[in-house]
N, C-alpha and C positions, 0 to 999 in steps of 0.2 A: 518527396517534397512535403512540406507542412502546409496545410490549408486551414482557413477558418471561413465558414459561411454562416450568416445569421441576420437577424433583425433585432432591433431594440427600440427603446422609447423615443430615440431621435429619428428613426427612419420609418416607424410604423405606428399608427394609432392603436389603441387598446382593442378595437374591433378586429384588427388583423392579427395582433399578437396572440389574442386568446384562441385563435383558430389553429395555431401551430405549437401550442403548449404540449409538452410531454409530461403526463402525470408521473410522479415518482415511481409508482408501482409498474409502469410500463417502459421505463427507460432501458432496463436490461434487455427486454425483448426487442426494443427498437434498435439497440446497438447491434444485436446479432443479425437483424435483418439488414442493417446498414452495411455490415461487413460482407454479407452475401451479395450486396450490390457492387462489391469490388474494391473496397478500401482495406489497407493493411491494418491500420490502427484507427480507433475512433473513440470520442467522448462527446457527451451531450450535456450542455448547460442550459437549463430551462427554468426561468423565474418569471415573476409577473412583469418584469421590464425587458426581458430578452430571451431569445432562444438562439443558441449558437451550437454549431457542429464543428468540432475540431477533429481533423483527420490527417493521416499520413499515407502517402501513396507514391508510387513511381511517377516520374515526370510525365509519362504518357497519359495519365488520367486527367481528364478535364473535370474541373469541379462542377460543371453543369450536370454531370451524372448525379451528384449528391443533391443538387437543387431539384432535379426531377424526382429523386427519391423522396425528398422532404414534402413536395407537393402531393405525390402519390400516397404517401403514408397518411397524410391528413385529409385526403380527398379534396385537394385544392389544386386548381389548374396552375401548374408551375409558372405559366406566363403571367398570371395575376400576382405572383409573388415578386417577380423581378423588380418592380419599381421600389420595393421596400428592402431588398437584400443588399448586404455589403459582402465583398469578397476580399480576402487577404491571403497572401502566400509567402512562404519563407520568412525573411526578416520582418515583413509587415505583419505576418501572422503571429510571430513571436512578440513583437512590440504590442500588438493588440491584446494578446493574452496577458502580458505583464500589466498593461494599463487597466484591464478589467479587474485583475486580482488586487490591484492597489486602490481600486475605487475611483479611478480617474475617468472612467467611462460611465459612471453611474448617474442616475437621476439626481441623487444627493452626492455631491463631490466628496470623495473620501470615505463614504459610508463603509463600515466594516462587515456588514452582513454578506456581501457578495463573496468574500473570501471563504466563509463557511459554506456557501452554496457551491463554490468551485471545488472545495474539498469533498463535498458529497458527490459531485459529478465525477471527480477522480476515483472515488471509492466505487461508484456504480460501474464505471468502465473497468476497474480492476476486478470486481466481482464477475463481470460478464466476460472477462478474458479478452477484452478488445484494447487494453492499454499496453502497448509495446514499449520498446526502448526509447523511441523518439518522443512520443507523447508523455510517457512516464517521466522522462527527464525534464520535459518542458513544464509540466505541472509542478514538479518539485522545485524547479528553478523559480517559477512564478510565486510559490508560497514563500520561498526564501527572500525574494526581492520585496514582496509585500511586507514581510516582517521588518526588513531593513528600512523601508520607507516609513513605516509607522514609528520606529524607534528613533530615526534620525531627522524626521521632519515633524511639523505641527499639523499634518494632514488630518489627524483624528482628534485635534484639540477641542473642537466644538461638538456638543451633543446634538448632532443633526442627522436625522434619518427620516424615512417615510413615516414611521410611527411617531417620531417627534413632531414632524410637520402636521400630522393629523391632530395631535393633542394641542399644538399651538393654535391651529385654526379653531378648535373647540373653545379655547380660551378667548380668542378674538370675538367669537359669537356670543358666548355666555358670560364672559368675565370670570366671576367667582365659580369654581367647580364644586365647592364644598357641599352645596345643597343637592347636587345632581347624582343621578344613577347612570352608570355606563354598562352597556352590554357589549362584551367583546366575544366575537364568534371565531372559533378556531383555537389552536393551542400551540402554534408554531412560534418561531423566533420573533416574527414581526408582531404577533399578538402579545407575546410576552413583553416585548419592548413597549408596546402601546400601554399595556397594563401598568408597567413600571413608571412610565411618564405620567399616567393618570394618577397613580398613587403619590408620586412626588409632588403633584399639584393638588393634593388633598381632596381627591374626588370623594364624594359622600359614600358611594357604594359601587362595588364592581360585581357583575354577574358574568361568569365565564361559561359559554356554551360550546360543547364539542360533541363529536360523534360518539366518543366513549366517555362515560361519566368519570372513570378513573383518571384519565388524562386531564379533564377539566378540573377535577378536585386538586390534583397535584399543582396546577397553576393557581387556582383560586386561593389555596391556603397561604400562598406567599404574600397575598395582599389583603388577607382577611375578607375575601369575597365568598360568593356562593356559586356552586357548580350546578349546571343543568345540562341536559342533552339537547341535541338539535330539535328533536320532536317537541320539546317543551317551549321552544321560542315563541310560537303564537300565543301561548298562555301568559308569557311574561313580557312580551314586547312593549306593552303599554307602559310599563314601569320605566323604560329606558329613555333618558333625555339624549344620550349619546350612544350611537351604535358604530362599532368598528369591526369590520369583518374581513378575514383573510383565511380561507380554507382552500383545499384542493378539490372541492366538489366540481364535477363536470357541468352541472346545471345550477341555475340560481336557487338559493335556499330561502330567499325572501322575495315574495311577489307583491304586486300592487295591492291585491285584495287583503292580505294579512296586515300590511301597513295601514291601509284605510281603516280597518277595524281597530287597530291600535290607536290611531289618531282620534277616532270617535270616542273611545274609552278615556282618552286623555283630555277630552273636551278641546281638542285641536291645539293643545300646548305644543310648541315647536319641537321637532326632533332633528338632531344633527346626525347624519349618517355618512360614514366613509367606507367605501368599498375598495379595499386594497388588492383584492383577489383578481387573478387572471387565469381562467375565465371568471367573469363577474359573479359575485354571490348575490347581488341585489339587482332585480330587474331594472333596466334603465327607465321604464315608465314610472317608477316610484319618484323619480326626480321631478315629474310634472305635478305632483300633488302639492297643494297648498300646505304650508306649515312644515314642509320637509326640506332640509338643506342636504342634498346628496352630492357627494364628491367622489370621484374615482382617482386612481393614481395619477392620471394625466392632469386632473384639476389641481393637484398639489404643487405644480411646478412653480407658481408664483410664491407660494408660502416658503418653499425650501431655499429660496434665494437669500433669505435672512441668515445671519451668522456664518456666512461663507467667505468673508474677506480673508481671514487668516488662512483658510484652506486654499484659496486661490494662489496665495504666495507660496505656500508649501507645495502646491501642485507643480509649480515651476521647478522647484528643487527635485521633486519626485521624477519629473520628466527627464532631468539630467541623469539621475541614477539609472532610470530605465534604459536610456540610450546606451550607457556604458554596459549594462547587463545584456542588452540585445546583442552587442558586439561579442560579448563573452560567450553567449549561447551559440551564436552563429559559428564562432570558432570551434566550439565543441562539435557542432553539427558537421562542419566540414571535415573535422578530424575523423568522423565515422567512416569517411571514404577510404581512410588509410588503415582501418582495422584489419581488413583481409590481408593487406600487404605486410603489416607488422606481424600478424600471426604466422604467415608463410615464412617470413624472414627468421622468426624465432624458432620455428619448427626445423628449418634447415640448419640453423646454428646448433640446436640441441642434438640433431642427428650427427653432425660433424663431431661435436663434443663427445658423444657416446662412442663413436667409432674410434677416435684417437685415444680416449680413456681406456677402452677395451684393449687396444694394442699396447699401451703403456703398462697396464696391469699384467698382460701376458709376458712382456719383457721382464718384469720383476719376478714373475713366477718361474721364468727360465733362468734365473740367477743373475740377471743384470743388476747393477748397483742402483739404489734409489736415486742417486744423483743423475745417472745416465737415463733412467726412465723419466724423471722429471724434465730433464733437458729435452728429451724427445717429445714429451707432452707439450711443453711450452712452445718449442720451435714449430712442430707440425700443426698444432692447433692454430697458432698465429698465421702461418702460411695459408692454411686451408680457408680460414675465415676471411683473409684479405685477398685471396686470389681473384674472385669474381669482381669485387669493387675496383681493384687495381686494373684489371683487364678492361673494365668498362670505362674507367677514367682515361686510360691510355688511348682507347679507341675514340672517345669523345674528343680528345686533343687532336688526333690524326684527322678527324672529320671536321675540325674547326667549330665544334659545338661548345662555344664558350659558356652558354647558359647552363649546360650540364656540369661543366667544371666549377662554375660559381655555386651551383646547387650542392655539389659534393663538398666543396669547401665549407659551406654553411652546415650541411647535414652532419659532417664528421667533426665539426667544431675545431677546425685546423688553425694553427697560427698563420699569420701572414707569410706567404711564400717569399723567399729572397728573390731579388731581381735576377733575371737571366743574363748571362754573359755570352759573347759570341761563340765561346768554346763549348757552351752547354749543348748536350744532345738530347733529343726527345727520348 
């Protein structure tokens, strides 16, 4: 059976979400430990807005085992997680996966970043060897459906994302961004989007800070900006009117003391700060300082409601596509139950084929005419292949098992049988 267990921005505040984040460099190890807990296949999707575990296992497994594993892994009492968790299985798990891939379950409706994050989750599971036939097919199906939804609906027509919302809020606070300096911390996709939106709004200067200077430079050069390392931030923070941070650091990289010193150097000129990271990059206490406007991803919810009307209409169309695709995938899933039967049937047929072919070839070698050998081959092969099905159909009729007769009629794609007459014999 397929299962999904997780929390997201709808069910848990950032303080809970940040406690169950899987850093990218630990996902592979976590997947191996999860499989040791008793699942056949597993994948982990962990972003600032959600942590979800996708897994496949026999029906006997209760997903509570995975819930306890999640709590134990993060040193979190599993009972404390229960109010925030959602659980899906089989068709509901498939539907949820497709909705996530299409951006229908995102903080920003229809945002495209989640698809890239799901592809990373897929790759991580593939690298760890925990991606089997069922989850592999599910993720590939989700990617295909997401592409279909994006090309056939207007779900991505508006430039709306968490990064876009952050820049929009900066514009509301400052108005004209041209005289301002922005410090963006990190170098991932969210920070790149934020820098792109800042640039399109003619920000005066962009400073890119990252753990490695090379990565910071590769991003800064795109926007005519300056690159620094994380250790340089305290020296340059006072220059920043806008700070947008999204790193994978396990602990805050900006504390109250550093911001207080920067404000003093700025003569208390206001600073706008957006912390998109989970776990948070900026200590929450910074938000209590005068002249600082600090927002987290949860605070952006009102901002991102703008420019969504066209996406809401498109979302209805996307939901219809998804429902059709859920049925399609569940059909494939049910068909997997027949794989063993089909393989056994083909192996039996191939054995009969080889046996009869060997006999026909032997007849030809003994001087029988080609016509006689072919007649034997066709007649004997047909009889042997049909013997067991005909015997079973006959027995089903004797036992009055009409459902088997109807199934055989459908299975062998037979024409409608003629009506029986009183003289007909079984």
